[in-house]
MMTF fields as JSON, N, C-alpha, C and O atoms, coordinates in Angstrom:
{
  "mmtfVersion": "1.0.0",
  "mmtfProducer": "UNKNOWN",
  "numBonds": 335,
  "numAtoms": 336,
  "numGroups": 84,
  "numChains": 1,
  "numModels": 1,
  "chainsPerModel": [1],
  "groupsPerChain": [84],
  "chainIdList": ["A"],
  "bondAtomList": [4, 2, 8, 6, 12, 10, 16, 14, 20, 18, 24, 22, 28, 26, 32, 30, 36, 34, 40, 38, 44, 42, 48, 46, 52, 50, 56, 54, 60, 58, 64, 62, 68, 66, 72, 70, 76, 74, 80, 78, 84, 82, 88, 86, 92, 90, 96, 94, 100, 98, 104, 102, 108, 106, 112, 110, 116, 114, 120, 118, 124, 122, 128, 126, 132, 130, 136, 134, 140, 138, 144, 142, 148, 146, 152, 150, 156, 154, 160, 158, 164, 162, 168, 166, 172, 170, 176, 174, 180, 178, 184, 182, 188, 186, 192, 190, 196, 194, 200, 198, 204, 202, 208, 206, 212, 210, 216, 214, 220, 218, 224, 222, 228, 226, 232, 230, 236, 234, 240, 238, 244, 242, 248, 246, 252, 250, 256, 254, 260, 258, 264, 262, 268, 266, 272, 270, 276, 274, 280, 278, 284, 282, 288, 286, 292, 290, 296, 294, 300, 298, 304, 302, 308, 306, 312, 310, 316, 314, 320, 318, 324, 322, 328, 326, 332, 330],
  "bondOrderList": [1, 1, 1, 1, 1, 1, 1, 1, 1, 1, 1, 1, 1, 1, 1, 1, 1, 1, 1, 1, 1, 1, 1, 1, 1, 1, 1, 1, 1, 1, 1, 1, 1, 1, 1, 1, 1, 1, 1, 1, 1, 1, 1, 1, 1, 1, 1, 1, 1, 1, 1, 1, 1, 1, 1, 1, 1, 1, 1, 1, 1, 1, 1, 1, 1, 1, 1, 1, 1, 1, 1, 1, 1, 1, 1, 1, 1, 1, 1, 1, 1, 1, 1],
  "groupList": [{"groupName": "MET", "atomNameList": ["N", "CA", "C", "O"], "elementList": ["N", "C", "C", "O"], "formalChargeList": [0, 0, 0, 0], "bondAtomList": [1, 0, 2, 1, 3, 2], "bondOrderList": [1, 1, 2], "singleLetterCode": "M", "chemCompType": "L-PEPTIDE LINKING"}, {"groupName": "LYS", "atomNameList": ["N", "CA", "C", "O"], "elementList": ["N", "C", "C", "O"], "formalChargeList": [0, 0, 0, 0], "bondAtomList": [1, 0, 2, 1, 3, 2], "bondOrderList": [1, 1, 2], "singleLetterCode": "K", "chemCompType": "L-PEPTIDE LINKING"}, {"groupName": "GLU", "atomNameList": ["N", "CA", "C", "O"], "elementList": ["N", "C", "C", "O"], "formalChargeList": [0, 0, 0, 0], "bondAtomList": [1, 0, 2, 1, 3, 2], "bondOrderList": [1, 1, 2], "singleLetterCode": "E", "chemCompType": "L-PEPTIDE LINKING"}, {"groupName": "TYR", "atomNameList": ["N", "CA", "C", "O"], "elementList": ["N", "C", "C", "O"], "formalChargeList": [0, 0, 0, 0], "bondAtomList": [1, 0, 2, 1, 3, 2], "bondOrderList": [1, 1, 2], "singleLetterCode": "Y", "chemCompType": "L-PEPTIDE LINKING"}, {"groupName": "ILE", "atomNameList": ["N", "CA", "C", "O"], "elementList": ["N", "C", "C", "O"], "formalChargeList": [0, 0, 0, 0], "bondAtomList": [1, 0, 2, 1, 3, 2], "bondOrderList": [1, 1, 2], "singleLetterCode": "I", "chemCompType": "L-PEPTIDE LINKING"}, {"groupName": "ARG", "atomNameList": ["N", "CA", "C", "O"], "elementList": ["N", "C", "C", "O"], "formalChargeList": [0, 0, 0, 0], "bondAtomList": [1, 0, 2, 1, 3, 2], "bondOrderList": [1, 1, 2], "singleLetterCode": "R", "chemCompType": "L-PEPTIDE LINKING"}, {"groupName": "ALA", "atomNameList": ["N", "CA", "C", "O"], "elementList": ["N", "C", "C", "O"], "formalChargeList": [0, 0, 0, 0], "bondAtomList": [1, 0, 2, 1, 3, 2], "bondOrderList": [1, 1, 2], "singleLetterCode": "A", "chemCompType": "L-PEPTIDE LINKING"}, {"groupName": "GLY", "atomNameList": ["N", "CA", "C", "O"], "elementList": ["N", "C", "C", "O"], "formalChargeList": [0, 0, 0, 0], "bondAtomList": [1, 0, 2, 1, 3, 2], "bondOrderList": [1, 1, 2], "singleLetterCode": "G", "chemCompType": "PEPTIDE LINKING"}, {"groupName": "ASN", "atomNameList": ["N", "CA", "C", "O"], "elementList": ["N", "C", "C", "O"], "formalChargeList": [0, 0, 0, 0], "bondAtomList": [1, 0, 2, 1, 3, 2], "bondOrderList": [1, 1, 2], "singleLetterCode": "N", "chemCompType": "L-PEPTIDE LINKING"}, {"groupName": "VAL", "atomNameList": ["N", "CA", "C", "O"], "elementList": ["N", "C", "C", "O"], "formalChargeList": [0, 0, 0, 0], "bondAtomList": [1, 0, 2, 1, 3, 2], "bondOrderList": [1, 1, 2], "singleLetterCode": "V", "chemCompType": "L-PEPTIDE LINKING"}, {"groupName": "HIS", "atomNameList": ["N", "CA", "C", "O"], "elementList": ["N", "C", "C", "O"], "formalChargeList": [0, 0, 0, 0], "bondAtomList": [1, 0, 2, 1, 3, 2], "bondOrderList": [1, 1, 2], "singleLetterCode": "H", "chemCompType": "L-PEPTIDE LINKING"}, {"groupName": "THR", "atomNameList": ["N", "CA", "C", "O"], "elementList": ["N", "C", "C", "O"], "formalChargeList": [0, 0, 0, 0], "bondAtomList": [1, 0, 2, 1, 3, 2], "bondOrderList": [1, 1, 2], "singleLetterCode": "T", "chemCompType": "L-PEPTIDE LINKING"}, {"groupName": "GLN", "atomNameList": ["N", "CA", "C", "O"], "elementList": ["N", "C", "C", "O"], "formalChargeList": [0, 0, 0, 0], "bondAtomList": [1, 0, 2, 1, 3, 2], "bondOrderList": [1, 1, 2], "singleLetterCode": "Q", "chemCompType": "L-PEPTIDE LINKING"}, {"groupName": "PHE", "atomNameList": ["N", "CA", "C", "O"], "elementList": ["N", "C", "C", "O"], "formalChargeList": [0, 0, 0, 0], "bondAtomList": [1, 0, 2, 1, 3, 2], "bondOrderList": [1, 1, 2], "singleLetterCode": "F", "chemCompType": "L-PEPTIDE LINKING"}, {"groupName": "SER", "atomNameList": ["N", "CA", "C", "O"], "elementList": ["N", "C", "C", "O"], "formalChargeList": [0, 0, 0, 0], "bondAtomList": [1, 0, 2, 1, 3, 2], "bondOrderList": [1, 1, 2], "singleLetterCode": "S", "chemCompType": "L-PEPTIDE LINKING"}, {"groupName": "ASP", "atomNameList": ["N", "CA", "C", "O"], "elementList": ["N", "C", "C", "O"], "formalChargeList": [0, 0, 0, 0], "bondAtomList": [1, 0, 2, 1, 3, 2], "bondOrderList": [1, 1, 2], "singleLetterCode": "D", "chemCompType": "L-PEPTIDE LINKING"}, {"groupName": "LEU", "atomNameList": ["N", "CA", "C", "O"], "elementList": ["N", "C", "C", "O"], "formalChargeList": [0, 0, 0, 0], "bondAtomList": [1, 0, 2, 1, 3, 2], "bondOrderList": [1, 1, 2], "singleLetterCode": "L", "chemCompType": "L-PEPTIDE LINKING"}, {"groupName": "PRO", "atomNameList": ["N", "CA", "C", "O"], "elementList": ["N", "C", "C", "O"], "formalChargeList": [0, 0, 0, 0], "bondAtomList": [1, 0, 2, 1, 3, 2], "bondOrderList": [1, 1, 2], "singleLetterCode": "P", "chemCompType": "L-PEPTIDE LINKING"}, {"groupName": "CYS", "atomNameList": ["N", "CA", "C", "O"], "elementList": ["N", "C", "C", "O"], "formalChargeList": [0, 0, 0, 0], "bondAtomList": [1, 0, 2, 1, 3, 2], "bondOrderList": [1, 1, 2], "singleLetterCode": "C", "chemCompType": "L-PEPTIDE LINKING"}],
  "groupTypeList": [0, 1, 2, 3, 4, 2, 2, 5, 6, 4, 7, 4, 6, 8, 3, 4, 9, 2, 10, 8, 6, 11, 9, 5, 0, 6, 6, 1, 12, 13, 7, 9, 14, 1, 14, 11, 9, 10, 1, 15, 9, 11, 2, 5, 16, 17, 11, 4, 8, 10, 6, 16, 6, 6, 2, 6, 5, 1, 9, 16, 15, 9, 8, 1, 14, 2, 5, 10, 4, 5, 7, 7, 0, 6, 11, 1, 2, 1, 3, 6, 10, 12, 3, 18],
  "groupIdList": [1, 2, 3, 4, 5, 6, 7, 8, 9, 10, 11, 12, 13, 14, 15, 16, 17, 18, 19, 20, 21, 22, 23, 24, 25, 26, 27, 28, 29, 30, 31, 32, 33, 34, 35, 36, 37, 38, 39, 40, 41, 42, 43, 44, 45, 46, 47, 48, 49, 50, 51, 52, 53, 54, 55, 56, 57, 58, 59, 60, 61, 62, 63, 64, 65, 66, 67, 68, 69, 70, 71, 72, 73, 74, 75, 76, 77, 78, 79, 80, 81, 82, 83, 84],
  "secStructList": [7, 7, 2, 2, 2, 2, 2, 2, 2, 2, 2, 2, 2, 2, 2, 2, 2, 2, 2, 6, 7, 7, 2, 2, 2, 2, 2, 2, 2, 2, 6, 7, 7, 2, 2, 2, 2, 2, 2, 0, 0, 0, 0, 0, 2, 2, 2, 2, 7, 2, 2, 2, 2, 2, 2, 2, 2, 2, 2, 2, 2, 2, 2, 2, 2, 2, 2, 2, 2, 2, 2, 2, 2, 2, 2, 2, 2, 2, 2, 2, 2, 2, 6, 7],
  "xCoordList": [0.855, 0.0, 0.899, 1.948, 0.481, 1.273, 1.235, 0.264, 2.311, 2.473, 1.409, 0.915, 1.051, 0.064, -1.313, -2.087, -1.613, -2.893, -2.896, -3.89, -1.779, -1.675, -1.804, -2.506, -1.128, -1.207, -2.622, -3.105, -3.289, -4.676, -5.597, -6.456, -5.427, -6.269, -6.086, -7.063, -4.859, -4.585, -5.15, -5.734, -4.983, -5.516, -7.035, -7.602, -7.681, -9.143, -9.614, -10.546, -8.978, -9.375, -9.171, -10.025, -8.058, -7.818, -8.883, -9.375, -9.242, -10.269, -11.608, -12.312, -11.953, -13.227, -13.268, -14.274, -12.191, -12.148, -12.154, -12.893, -11.338, -11.22, -12.489, -12.868, -13.145, -14.31, -15.635, -16.69, -15.588, -16.804, -17.557, -18.774, -16.795, -17.286, -17.992, -17.734, -18.876, -19.534, -18.657, -17.67, -19.031, -18.294, -18.384, -17.399, -19.557, -19.722, -18.831, -18.216, -18.767, -17.935, -16.465, -15.756, -16.01, -14.616, -14.326, -13.273, -15.25, -15.06, -14.928, -14.07, -15.769, -15.725, -14.422, -13.817, -13.987, -12.767, -11.532, -10.636, -11.484, -10.303, -10.426, -9.473, -11.567, -11.748, -11.776, -11.305, -12.327, -12.459, -13.915, -14.736, -14.229, -15.603, -15.913, -15.01, -17.203, -17.622, -17.129, -16.754, -17.127, -16.649, -15.178, -14.77, -14.388, -12.968, -12.76, -11.928, -13.51, -13.403, -13.747, -13.02, -14.842, -15.277, -14.24, -13.918, -13.721, -12.717, -11.432, -10.841, -11.005, -9.798, -9.947, -9.04, -11.082, -11.265, -11.558, -11.062, -12.34, -12.751, -11.821, -11.702, -11.161, -10.326, -8.835, -8.066, -8.422, -6.988, -6.399, -5.31, -7.108, -6.557, -6.273, -5.257, -7.1, -6.777, -5.416, -4.806, -4.938, -3.615, -2.493, -1.353, -2.822, -1.815, -1.766, -0.705, -2.931, -3.003, -4.33, -5.371, -4.277, -5.5, -6.237, -7.466, -5.502, -6.13, -6.89, -8.021, -6.277, -6.93, -8.151, -9.181, -8.032, -9.158, -10.337, -11.485, -10.062, -11.134, -11.826, -13.05, -11.043, -11.633, -12.513, -13.628, -12.007, -12.775, -14.033, -15.087, -13.924, -15.08, -16.184, -17.367, -15.795, -16.782, -17.573, -18.799, -16.857, -17.524, -18.456, -19.588, -17.98, -18.817, -20.039, -21.115, -19.882, -21.032, -22.082, -23.281, -21.638, -22.577, -23.284, -24.501, -22.525, -23.126, -24.139, -25.196, -23.813, -24.728, -26.02, -27.101, -25.901, -27.099, -27.98, -29.17, -27.404, -28.159, -28.576, -29.263, -28.188, -28.429, -29.899, -30.266, -30.746, -32.173, -32.758, -33.709, -32.203, -32.661, -32.235, -33.031, -30.966, -30.481, -31.243, -31.528, -31.579, -32.345, -33.729, -34.218, -34.358, -35.681, -35.639, -36.539, -34.596, -34.457, -34.217, -34.73, -33.443, -33.188, -34.48, -34.726, -35.296, -36.574, -37.493, -38.173, -37.522, -38.341, -37.918, -38.763, -36.611, -36.092, -36.481, -36.886, -36.355, -36.668, -38.102, -38.359, -39.036, -40.443, -40.83, -41.787, -40.127, -40.403, -40.087, -40.812, -39.007, -38.627, -39.49, -39.677, -40.004, -40.78, -42.147, -42.651, -42.745, -44.101, -44.179, -45.262, -43.058, -43.075, -43.472, -43.532],
  "yCoordList": [-1.174, 0.0, 1.235, 1.257, 2.235, 3.457, 4.211, 4.144, 4.922, 5.602, 6.67, 6.807, 7.425, 8.482, 7.912, 8.554, 6.724, 6.097, 5.687, 5.867, 5.137, 4.764, 5.989, 5.951, 7.076, 8.308, 8.855, 9.311, 8.811, 9.294, 8.45, 8.989, 7.14, 6.248, 6.527, 6.565, 6.72, 7.028, 8.396, 8.562, 9.372, 10.716, 10.719, 11.374, 10.002, 9.918, 9.262, 9.747, 8.166, 7.463, 8.346, 8.385, 9.049, 9.958, 11.047, 11.387, 11.594, 12.63, 12.097, 12.764, 10.903, 10.301, 10.101, 10.412, 9.588, 9.315, 10.617, 10.734, 11.591, 12.845, 13.687, 14.305, 13.714, 14.588, 13.845, 14.448, 12.54, 11.729, 11.965, 12.145, 11.956, 12.365, 11.23, 10.049, 11.625, 10.68, 10.486, 11.196, 9.521, 9.274, 10.506, 10.892, 11.113, 12.32, 13.467, 14.157, 13.664, 14.743, 14.508, 15.436, 13.275, 12.946, 13.104, 13.616, 12.67, 12.79, 14.258, 14.611, 15.089, 16.514, 17.135, 17.936, 16.782, 17.326, 16.953, 17.777, 15.716, 15.235, 15.35, 15.046, 15.778, 15.98, 14.683, 14.635, 13.638, 12.351, 11.908, 12.554, 10.81, 10.331, 9.536, 9.104, 9.352, 8.533, 7.107, 6.46, 6.62, 5.26, 5.111, 4.088, 6.123, 6.091, 6.08, 5.329, 6.907, 6.941, 5.568, 5.034, 5.013, 3.716, 2.634, 1.831, 2.608, 1.605, 1.784, 0.804, 3.03, 3.292, 2.776, 2.133, 3.054, 2.714, 1.226, 0.626, 0.628, -0.756, -1.795, -2.9, -1.465, -2.457, -2.187, -3.096, -0.966, -0.667, -0.48, -0.977, 0.229, 0.57, -0.638, -0.625, -1.674, -2.823, -3.463, -4.033, -3.38, -3.927, -2.997, -3.428, -1.701, -0.709, -0.553, -0.669, -0.288, -0.035, -0.608, 0.045, -1.809, -2.52, -1.822, -1.765, -1.294, -0.635, 0.623, 0.845, 1.434, 2.652, 2.289, 2.96, 1.243, 0.796, 0.389, 0.681, -0.276, -0.7, 0.506, 0.522, 1.517, 2.728, 3.454, 3.865, 3.611, 4.298, 3.512, 4.096, 2.205, 1.361, 1.525, 1.52, 1.672, 1.884, 3.164, 3.183, 4.234, 5.517, 5.384, 5.866, 4.73, 4.568, 3.702, 3.955, 2.693, 1.844, 2.63, 2.458, 3.486, 4.324, 5.279, 5.446, 5.905, 6.83, 6.119, 6.668, 4.905, 4.151, 3.815, 3.845, 3.494, 3.141, 4.367, 4.223, 5.561, 6.796, 7.541, 8.558, 7.077, 7.871, 8.077, 9.118, 7.116, 7.29, 8.408, 9.074, 8.613, 9.697, 11.044, 11.982, 11.139, 12.392, 12.739, 13.91, 11.73, 11.971, 12.506, 13.411, 11.947, 12.423, 13.844, 14.64, 14.161, 15.522, 16.525, 17.643, 16.131, 17.014, 17.291, 18.423, 16.275, 16.449, 17.345, 18.205, 17.155, 17.982, 19.446, 20.338, 19.689, 21.061, 21.672, 22.832, 20.893, 21.376, 21.887, 22.978, 21.081, 21.464, 22.501, 23.246, 22.572, 23.596, 24.981, 25.939, 25.087, 26.373, 26.716, 27.89, 25.719, 25.922, 26.538, 27.342, 26.176, 26.628, 27.74, 28.048, 28.336, 29.426, 30.736, 31.743],
  "zCoordList": [0.0, 0.0, 0.0, 0.645, -0.716, -0.807, 0.513, 1.266, 0.765, 2.049, 2.285, 3.404, 1.253, 1.442, 1.794, 2.503, 1.307, 1.647, 3.119, 3.822, 3.572, 4.987, 5.883, 6.894, 5.514, 6.298, 6.315, 7.351, 5.161, 5.085, 5.956, 6.655, 5.92, 6.719, 8.208, 8.957, 8.633, 10.043, 10.402, 11.473, 9.523, 9.771, 9.869, 10.743, 8.991, 9.015, 10.303, 10.945, 10.681, 11.908, 13.132, 14.018, 13.19, 14.32, 14.368, 15.444, 13.215, 13.153, 13.642, 14.4, 13.209, 13.613, 15.118, 15.756, 15.692, 17.125, 17.933, 18.91, 17.532, 18.282, 18.227, 19.221, 17.074, 16.892, 16.926, 16.731, 17.172, 17.157, 15.842, 15.82, 14.764, 13.456, 12.716, 12.948, 11.834, 10.945, 9.708, 9.515, 8.882, 7.645, 6.743, 6.114, 6.685, 5.859, 6.326, 5.513, 7.642, 8.18, 7.855, 7.466, 8.013, 7.722, 6.231, 5.853, 5.395, 3.951, 3.542, 2.733, 4.099, 3.777, 4.263, 3.549, 5.452, 6.048, 5.226, 5.044, 4.731, 4.013, 2.501, 1.783, 2.008, 0.574, -0.222, -1.358, 0.373, -0.309, -0.235, 0.417, -0.904, -0.9, 0.363, 1.08, 0.622, 1.768, 1.602, 2.579, 0.386, 0.116, 0.477, 1.028, 0.169, 0.488, 1.993, 2.502, 2.704, 4.164, 4.733, 5.571, 4.279, 4.784, 4.489, 5.365, 3.281, 2.909, 3.721, 4.175, 3.904, 4.694, 6.117, 6.646, 6.734, 8.146, 8.338, 9.292, 7.467, 7.697, 7.083, 7.613, 5.976, 5.301, 5.417, 5.727, 5.176, 5.154, 6.546, 6.833, 7.403, 8.717, 9.609, 10.304, 9.632, 10.497, 10.209, 11.113, 8.983, 8.67, 9.107, 9.277, 9.291, 9.677, 11.196, 11.809, 11.793, 13.238, 13.746, 13.67, 14.253, 14.649, 15.795, 15.792, 16.768, 17.925, 17.497, 17.931, 16.658, 16.17, 15.322, 15.389, 14.541, 13.719, 14.593, 14.262, 15.697, 16.607, 17.241, 17.374, 17.632, 18.229, 17.217, 17.539, 15.992, 14.947, 14.616, 14.366, 14.612, 14.299, 15.344, 15.006, 16.612, 17.674, 17.418, 17.534, 17.068, 16.797, 15.6, 15.632, 14.544, 13.356, 13.633, 13.092, 14.465, 14.812, 15.599, 15.378, 16.513, 17.266, 16.314, 16.387, 15.425, 14.46, 13.57, 13.26, 13.164, 12.308, 13.036, 12.447, 14.318, 15.083, 15.358, 15.636, 15.283, 15.563, 14.302, 14.4, 13.138, 11.931, 11.614, 11.071, 11.937, 11.661, 12.522, 12.113, 13.693, 14.572, 14.002, 13.953, 13.568, 12.987, 11.723, 11.472, 10.921, 9.703, 10.007, 9.33, 11.024, 11.429, 11.95, 11.681, 12.693, 13.229, 12.1, 12.144, 11.098, 9.963, 9.201, 8.783, 9.02, 8.331, 9.145, 8.586, 10.45, 11.326, 11.231, 11.143, 11.249, 11.118, 9.774, 9.703, 8.731, 7.384, 7.308, 6.799, 7.822, 7.72, 8.763, 8.551, 9.866, 10.866, 10.311, 10.577, 9.54, 8.941, 7.737, 7.415, 7.088, 5.869, 6.179, 5.394, 7.298, 7.6, 8.636, 9.132, 8.962, 9.956, 9.359, 10.065]
}
């Protein structure tokens, strides 16, 4: 694996852990796609740094379990502003 990919994967994982970030937030911060973030954290990072990969995975699992709530809140906000 190329060195810049390893550095990016570690940087993304650190960002996710430090900021409790979602895949979208990390993708926007690093200027890559959501697919790239997901692949870096779930496939590439465990071969580089298993402990960091486990920490990032915990954050992503929590975010995934809460995403339906965030989506509902976003829809509620959208329509609350529309009819005011």
